[in-house]
C-alpha positions in Angstrom: 30.0 19.6 30.9 32.2 21.2 28.2 33.6 23.6 30.7 34.5 20.9 33.1 36.1 18.9 30.2 38.3 21.9 29.4 39.3 22.3 33.0 40.4 18.7 33.0 42.4 19.3 29.9 44.2 22.2 31.6 45.0 19.9 34.5 46.6 17.1 32.4 48.2 19.2 29.8 51.4 19.4 31.7 51.9 15.7 31.9 50.1 14.2 28.9 49.6 16.4 25.7 48.0 13.5 23.9 45.2 13.3 26.5 44.4 17.0 25.7 44.0 16.2 22.0 41.7 13.3 22.8 39.5 15.4 25.1 39.4 18.2 22.5 38.4 15.5 20.0 35.5 14.6 22.2 34.4 18.3 22.2 34.4 18.2 18.4 32.2 15.1 18.3 29.8 16.8 20.5 29.3 19.6 17.9 27.2 17.6 15.7 24.2 18.9 17.5 24.9 22.4 18.6 22.3 22.2 21.3 22.5 18.5 21.9 24.1 16.4 24.6 27.9 16.0 24.6 27.6 12.3 24.3 26.4 12.6 20.7 29.5 11.1 18.8 30.6 8.9 16.0 29.0 5.9 17.5 25.7 7.7 17.7 25.9 8.7 14.1 26.6 5.1 12.9 23.9 3.8 15.2 21.3 6.1 13.9 22.4 5.5 10.3 22.0 1.7 10.7 18.6 2.2 12.4 17.4 4.4 9.5 18.6 1.8 6.9 16.8 -1.0 8.8 13.6 1.0 8.8 13.9 1.9 5.2 14.5 -1.7 4.3 11.3 -2.7 6.0 9.2 0.0 4.5 10.5 -0.8 1.0 10.0 -4.6 1.5 6.4 -4.1 3.0 5.0 -1.3 1.1 7.1 0.2 -1.8 8.4 -3.2 -3.1 11.1 -1.6 -5.2 14.3 -3.5 -6.0 16.4 -3.5 -2.8 19.3 -1.5 -4.4 16.9 1.2 -5.7 14.8 1.5 -2.6 17.6 1.7 -0.2 19.6 4.2 -2.2 16.5 6.4 -2.5 16.2 6.2 1.3 19.9 7.4 1.7 19.1 10.3 -0.6 16.1 11.3 1.3 18.1 11.0 4.6 20.8 13.2 3.1 18.2 15.8 2.1 16.7 15.8 5.6 20.1 16.4 7.0 20.8 19.3 4.6 17.4 20.9 5.6 18.3 20.5 9.4 21.6 22.0 8.7 20.1 25.0 7.0 17.9 25.5 10.2 21.0 25.3 12.4 19.7 22.1 14.1 22.5 19.8 12.9 26.1 20.6 12.0 26.2 19.2 8.5 29.8 20.3 7.8 31.1 17.9 10.5 29.2 15.1 8.9 30.5 16.0 5.5 34.1 15.8 6.9 33.4 12.4 8.4 32.1 11.0 5.1 34.9 12.5 3.1 37.5 11.1 5.4 36.2 7.6 6.0 33.5 6.5 3.4 36.1 5.5 0.8 37.8 3.2 3.2 34.5 1.9 4.6 33.2 1.2 1.0 36.3 -0.2 -0.6 38.1 -1.9 2.3 35.2 -3.1 4.6 31.8 -3.4 3.1 32.9 -4.2 -0.5 35.5 -6.7 0.9 32.8 -8.5 2.9 30.4 -8.5 -0.1 33.0 -9.7 -2.6 34.1 -12.5 -0.4 30.5 -13.6 0.2 29.6 -13.4 -3.5 32.8 -15.2 -4.7 32.5 -17.9 -2.0 28.9 -18.7 -3.1 29.6 -18.9 -6.8 28.9 -22.3 -8.4 32.5 -23.7 -8.3 31.8 -26.2 -11.1 30.6 -23.6 -13.4 33.3 -21.1 -12.5 35.9 -23.8 -13.4 34.3 -24.6 -16.6 33.9 -21.0 -17.8 36.9 -19.5 -16.1 38.5 -18.5 -19.4 35.3 -16.7 -20.5 35.0 -14.9 -17.2 38.7 -13.9 -17.0 38.5 -12.8 -20.7 35.5 -10.6 -20.2 36.6 -9.2 -16.9 40.1 -8.2 -18.0 40.1 -7.6 -21.8 36.4 -6.4 -21.7 37.0 -4.0 -18.9 40.1 -2.6 -20.5 38.1 -2.1 -23.8 35.3 -0.5 -21.8 37.7 2.1 -20.3 39.3 2.9 -23.7 36.0 3.3 -25.5 34.4 5.3 -22.7 37.5 7.5 -22.2 37.9 8.3 -25.9 34.1 8.8 -26.4 33.9 11.1 -23.4 36.9 13.1 -24.5 35.4 13.5 -28.0 31.8 14.4 -26.8 33.0 16.8 -24.1 35.4 18.7 -26.5 32.6 18.8 -29.0 30.2 20.2 -26.4 32.8 22.9 -25.7 32.3 24.2 -29.2 28.5 24.5 -28.9 28.0 25.6 -25.3 28.2 29.2 -24.0 31.8 30.7 -24.0 31.9 30.7 -20.2 31.4 26.9 -20.0 34.7 25.2 -20.3 33.8 21.6 -21.2 37.1 20.5 -22.7 39.0 17.7 -20.9 42.4 16.1 -21.4 42.4 12.6 -22.7 44.2 11.1 -19.8 41.7 12.7 -17.4 38.8 11.2 -19.5 40.4 7.8 -19.3 40.8 8.2 -15.5 37.1 8.9 -15.2 36.4 6.0 -17.5 38.3 3.8 -15.1 36.2 5.1 -12.2 32.9 4.3 -13.8 33.9 1.1 -15.6 33.3 -1.4 -12.8 29.8 -2.7 -12.6 28.6 -3.1 -9.0 28.8 -6.9 -8.1 26.5 -6.3 -5.1 23.7 -4.9 -7.4 24.4 -7.5 -10.1 24.2 -10.5 -7.8 21.1 -9.1 -6.0 19.4 -8.8 -9.4 20.3 -12.3 -10.5 19.0 -13.8 -7.3 15.5 -12.3 -8.1 15.5 -13.2 -11.8 15.2 -16.6 -13.4 18.6 -16.8 -15.3 20.2 -20.0 -16.4 23.1 -21.3 -14.3 25.8 -20.9 -16.8 24.9 -17.4 -17.7 24.4 -16.6 -14.1 27.8 -17.8 -13.2 29.4 -15.9 -16.2 27.6 -12.6 -15.3 28.5 -12.9 -11.5 32.0 -13.9 -12.1 32.6 -11.0 -14.6 31.1 -8.5 -12.3 33.3 -9.7 -9.4 36.5 -9.4 -11.4 35.9 -6.3 -13.5 35.9 -4.3 -10.3 39.4 -5.5 -9.6 40.6 -4.7 -13.2 39.1 -1.2 -13.1 40.7 -0.5 -9.7 44.1 -1.6 -11.0 43.8 0.6 -14.0 42.6 3.5 -12.0 45.6 3.3 -9.7 48.0 3.1 -12.6 46.3 6.1 -14.5 46.3 8.2 -11.3 50.0 7.5 -10.8 50.7 8.5 -14.3 48.8 11.8 -13.9 50.6 12.5 -10.7 54.0 11.7 -12.3 53.2 14.0 -15.2 52.3 16.8 -12.8 55.6 16.3 -10.9 57.5 16.3 -14.2 55.8 19.5 -15.2 56.7 21.1 -11.8 60.3 20.3 -12.2 60.5 21.2 -16.0 63.9 22.0 -17.5 65.4 18.7 -18.1 66.8 18.1 -21.5 67.0 15.3 -24.1 68.5 12.2 -22.5 67.3 13.1 -19.0 63.7 13.4 -20.2 64.0 10.1 -22.2 65.5 8.4 -19.1 62.6 9.7 -17.0 60.0 8.4 -19.6 61.8 4.9 -19.5 61.7 5.0 -15.7 58.1 5.9 -15.8 57.2 3.0 -18.1 59.1 0.5 -16.1 57.7 1.8 -12.8 54.1 1.5 -14.2 54.8 -2.1 -15.3 56.1 -3.1 -11.9 53.3 -1.3 -10.2 50.8 -3.4 -12.3 52.6 -6.7 -11.6 52.6 -5.9 -7.9 49.0 -4.5 -7.6 47.3 -7.2 -9.7 49.7 -10.1 -9.7 50.7 -9.8 -6.0 47.0 -9.7 -5.0 46.2 -12.8 -7.0 49.0 -14.7 -5.3 47.9 -13.4 -1.9 44.3 -14.4 -2.5 45.5 -17.9 -3.5 47.5 -18.4 -0.4 44.9 -17.0 2.0 42.1 -18.9 0.4 44.0 -22.2 0.5 45.3 -21.6 4.0 41.7 -20.6 5.2 40.2 -23.7 3.6 42.8 -25.9 5.4 42.0 -24.3 8.7 38.2 -24.6 8.4 38.6 -28.2 7.2 40.6 -29.2 10.3 38.0 -28.0 13.0 34.5 -29.2 13.7 33.5 -26.2 15.9 30.8 -24.3 14.2 31.5 -20.9 15.8 35.3 -21.2 15.1 34.7 -22.1 11.4 32.6 -19.0 10.9 35.1 -16.9 12.6 37.8 -18.3 10.4 36.0 -17.2 7.3 35.6 -13.7 8.7 39.3 -13.6 9.4 40.0 -14.8 5.8 37.9 -12.0 4.3 39.0 -9.1 6.4 42.6 -10.4 7.0 43.1 -10.7 3.2 41.8 -7.3 2.5 43.8 -5.7 5.3 47.0 -7.4 4.3 46.4 -6.3 0.7 46.0 -2.7 1.7 49.1 -2.8 3.9 51.2 -4.2 1.1 49.9 -1.8 -1.6 48.0 -4.5 -3.5 44.5 -4.5 -4.8 42.1 -5.3 -2.0 39.3 -6.3 -4.4 41.5 -8.7 -6.4 42.9 -10.4 -3.3 39.5 -10.8 -1.5 37.8 -12.0 -4.6 40.5 -14.7 -5.4 40.5 -15.8 -1.8 36.7 -16.1 -1.8 36.7 -18.3 -5.0 39.6 -20.5 -3.9 38.0 -21.0 -0.5 34.6 -21.8 -2.1 36.1 -24.2 -4.5 38.1 -26.0 -2.0 35.3 -26.1 0.4 33.1 -27.7 -2.3 35.5 -30.7 -2.3 34.5 -31.6 1.1 31.2 -29.8 1.6 28.5 -31.3 3.8 26.1 -30.4 6.6 28.9 -29.0 8.6 29.3 -26.2 6.1 25.7 -25.1 6.5 26.5 -22.5 9.2 29.1 -20.9 7.0 26.7 -20.7 4.1 23.9 -19.3 6.2 26.2 -16.8 7.9 27.5 -15.3 4.6 24.0 -15.2 3.2 23.1 -13.1 6.3 26.1 -10.9 5.8 24.9 -10.1 2.3 21.5 -9.3 3.5 22.8 -6.9 6.2 25.7 -5.3 4.5 24.0 -4.8 1.0 21.4 -2.2 2.3 24.2 -0.3 4.2 26.2 -0.3 1.0 23.5 1.4 -1.1 22.3 3.7 1.7 25.8 5.0 2.0 25.8 5.7 -1.7 22.7 7.9 -1.3 24.1 9.6 1.7 27.1 10.7 -0.3 24.8 13.5 -1.7 26.1 15.4 1.3 29.7 15.6 0.0 29.0 16.6 -3.7 29.4 20.1 -4.9 26.9 20.9 -7.6 28.1 22.5 -10.8 25.5 23.0 -13.6 27.9 22.4 -16.5 29.3 19.2 -15.0 25.9 17.9 -14.2 24.6 18.6 -17.7 27.6 17.1 -19.4 27.3 14.0 -17.2 23.6 13.4 -18.0 24.4 13.8 -21.8 27.3 11.3 -21.5 25.3 8.6 -19.7 24.3 6.8 -22.9 28.0 6.7 -23.8 28.7 4.7 -20.7 26.0 2.2 -21.6 27.2 1.9 -25.2 30.8 1.4 -24.0 29.6 -1.4 -21.7 27.9 -3.1 -24.7 30.8 -2.7 -27.0 33.3 -4.0 -24.4 31.4 -7.2 -24.1 30.7 -7.5 -27.8 34.3 -7.3 -28.9 35.7 -10.1 -26.8 32.6 -12.2 -27.5 33.2 -11.9 -31.3 36.9 -12.7 -30.8 36.1 -15.8 -28.8 33.5 -17.4 -31.1 36.0 -20.0 -32.4 37.4 -21.1 -29.1 36.1 -24.3 -27.5 37.0 -23.0 -24.0 34.7 -20.1 -24.1 31.1 -20.1 -23.0 28.8 -19.9 -26.1 26.6 -17.1 -24.8 24.4 -15.5 -27.5 23.8 -11.9 -28.3 20.8 -11.7 -26.2 23.0 -12.7 -23.2 25.2 -9.8 -24.0 22.4 -7.4 -24.0 21.3 -8.6 -20.6 24.8 -8.3 -19.2 24.9 -4.7 -20.5 21.6 -3.7 -18.9 22.4 -5.6 -15.7 25.8 -3.9 -15.3 24.7 -1.1 -12.9 27.3 1.2 -11.4 27.5 1.6 -7.7 29.6 2.1 -4.6 33.0 1.0 -6.1 32.9 3.9 -8.5 32.0 6.4 -5.8 34.7 5.0 -3.6 37.3 5.5 -6.3 36.3 9.0 -6.9 36.5 9.7 -3.1 40.0 8.3 -3.0 41.3 11.0 -5.4 43.8 13.4 -3.8 42.4 16.8 -2.8 45.7 18.7 -2.0 46.2 21.6 -4.2 43.6 23.7 -6.3 43.7 21.6 -9.4 43.3 18.3 -7.5 40.5 19.9 -5.4 38.6 20.9 -8.6 39.2 17.6 -10.3 38.0 15.7 -7.2 34.9 17.8 -6.9 34.0 17.3 -10.6 34.6 13.5 -10.4 32.5 13.2 -7.3 29.5 15.0 -8.9 29.8 13.2 -12.2 30.1 9.8 -10.5 27.2 10.4 -8.2 24.9 11.4 -11.1 26.0 8.4 -13.2 25.6 6.0 -10.2 22.1 7.3 -9.3 20.9 7.3 -12.9 22.3 3.7 -13.4 20.7 2.3 -10.2 17.3 4.0 -10.7 16.9 3.5 -14.5 18.6 0.1 -15.0 17.4 -1.1 -11.6 13.8 -0.3 -12.1 13.7 -1.7 -15.7 15.9 -4.8 -15.4 12.9 -7.1 -14.5 11.0 -6.0 -17.6 14.1 -6.4 -19.8 14.9 -9.8 -18.5 11.4 -11.0 -19.0 11.5 -10.0 -22.6 14.9 -11.4 -23.3 14.7 -14.6 -21.2 13.0 -16.6 -24.0 15.9 -15.9 -26.4 18.8 -16.5 -23.9 
């Protein structure tokens, strides 16, 4: 069949060059299984992946009974190991699958799966509690996340440079401060999918549940914005170094331009996304409220979630911020006229969470295919994992202490902070940010490979260690909440 396909390509090459490229692309798709049928393509890969996730979810729920996030991620890891083994035997072309994951998984996680899950989670938050404790949620998600990035970045910078003095001479463990801060921004966001999944299983009071859920939804957005700004700063510095030779006033002018550019970028990425989310959320609530057709109402909510995210991406705004704001605004407006007619919407988005959540964590496990193992990076990451946990605790403690005298803040006790610290698992958002790093150039390629490995190790350790022990921790802390 491949020979006939190439003959067809030669016939149409004189009239339609694009058709030739399409046909050659089909040949590349058939190369996943060197001895398999030519029809084995991207659709086949996705279909098999979804089938594997469904089977793994059933086995976990029926026999293993692990927390969903842990069980499904382990299934993804096992699936990746099986593919690696098949690749070593020449049965599966693993390099093609690695390229597919490298090219598309960041967009799939950040723009599609995460957008759906953020909208579903934001829409289902208790609107009254969100309104009541909006200042506490905003305070923790913005200031707290910023503090977490600073503490994590400086701590990692110090620990890694200290390790550089006690490790073998051929181990280069030192790192620049700005790179440490960039990595801190990558691992700062807690995974809202995992957090809300945990809260549904645990008996946590409504106010604290709304606080933890809201903070986990918005700290993603804050971390993504900081990540984009730090990445632009690093790229700008690299460009400045490449065009070195400027003097005095020129360098000063460039620094001023850099500061103003970064400020404008922050306003556009974060502020523009908030405004976009407000507009689409209000517009979507109006559309849903003016029709009684159940199917259309559900379709409109899908359009709000995906349309807001797609528009934010097209405009260069934060997808996570826009979708989260749209979901909260829609949920609060819908609560003003909620009734039995809203039940299909509620049930649909609960089903979306149940379906997308396993795919989300299985994809994290499958990312094992794209990491390049490096002993010194892996060792340094394992050593620094407690630093990440401590930074999470400190980032919650400082705003909590600063807000004790404010009447507008939720009076959560220290036990609640400890629960928030341990419930704040890292997940797909962090890995998607690491995947979005540029790979052009030797330095960028090395940085991206190190970030991917370090992020993968921290995410796996976080999901497994915190995910397996959160039930026990909560049962011991619940009496003091």
